[in-house]
C-alpha positions in Angstrom: 3.6 22.8 4.1 -1.1 22.7 5.6 -1.4 21.1 2.4 1.4 18.4 4.1 0.5 17.8 7.1 -3.3 17.5 5.9 -2.0 14.6 3.7 -0.5 13.3 6.6 -3.3 13.9 9.2 -5.8 11.9 6.5 -3.8 9.4 5.4 -2.1 8.1 8.5 -6.1 8.3 9.8 -6.3 6.1 7.1 -4.5 3.7 7.6 -4.8 3.3 11.4 -8.6 3.1 10.8 -7.2 0.3 7.9 -4.8 -1.3 10.3 -7.8 -1.0 12.7 -9.5 -3.4 11.0 -7.3 -5.7 9.7 -7.9 -4.5 5.9 -3.8 -4.3 5.6 -2.4 -7.8 6.5 1.5 -7.3 8.2 3.6 -8.0 4.6 2.7 -4.3 3.5 5.2 -2.5 4.2 4.6 1.0 1.9 2.8 4.0 3.6 3.3 2.2 7.6 4.6 4.0 10.1 8.2 2.6 10.3 8.2 0.5 7.2 9.4 1.2 3.4 10.7 -0.7 0.4 14.2 -2.0 2.6 12.0 -2.8 5.0 10.6 -5.0 3.0 13.4 -6.2 0.6 15.6 -6.8 4.4 12.3 -9.1 5.7 12.8 -11.0 2.5 16.4 -11.3 3.2 16.2 -13.0 6.4 13.0 -15.5 5.3 15.5 -16.2 2.5 18.2 -16.5 4.2 16.8 -19.3 6.9 15.2 -21.1 4.6 18.9 -21.4 2.7 20.5 -22.0 6.2 18.3 -25.0 6.6 18.7 -26.3 3.8 15.9 -25.6 1.7 16.7 -25.3 -2.2 14.2 -22.3 -3.7 13.3 -20.2 -6.4 12.7 -16.7 -6.7 10.8 -15.1 -9.3 11.1 -10.9 -9.7 8.1 -10.2 -12.2 7.6 -6.1 -13.3 4.2 -5.1 -12.6 5.3 -1.1 -13.3 2.5 -1.8 -16.5 -0.5 -3.7 -14.6 -0.3 -0.2 -11.4 -0.5 1.8 -14.5 -3.5 0.5 -15.3 -5.4 0.2 -12.1 -9.0 1.9 -13.1 -9.2 4.5 -10.3 -13.3 3.6 -9.8 -11.8 0.3 -9.0 -9.7 2.0 -6.1 -13.0 4.1 -4.8 -15.5 1.4 -4.9 -12.9 -0.5 -2.7 -12.7 2.1 0.0 -16.0 1.8 -0.2 -16.9 -1.6 0.9 -14.2 -0.8 3.7 -15.7 1.3 4.4 -14.0 4.5 3.6 -16.9 6.6 2.6 -18.1 10.8 2.8 -16.4 13.5 2.9 -13.0 11.5 3.0 -14.1 9.4 0.2 -14.8 12.6 -1.7 -12.0 13.5 -1.5 -10.2 11.2 -2.6 -12.5 10.9 -5.2 -11.7 14.4 -5.2 -8.1 14.1 -5.3 -8.0 11.2 -8.2 -9.9 13.5 -10.9 -7.4 13.8 -14.3 -4.8 12.6 -12.3 -2.7 9.9 -14.0 -0.3 7.1 -12.5 3.1 6.1 -12.8 5.4 3.8 -10.7 
């Protein structure tokens, strides 16, 4: 239970920092309060139906990026966090958490 609370505090602090620094775009939905995969889909649907209502024709392409995310190197993530100003104990904590961890979507 305590671990979940600490994870939540760290996640909220990190997301707050990234939002405040303008490093997360408004279109990012996952991991943000009040947003989810569903809110992302609803936003997309609203944009698409708005364009169709205005008489535009459009094509939509869906991509399965699971393989790409499975292969994202952890060191690249750590380097980006460092470049965004996430350093010190928080950076070390995230690095320790990623050791011997496998990613999957």
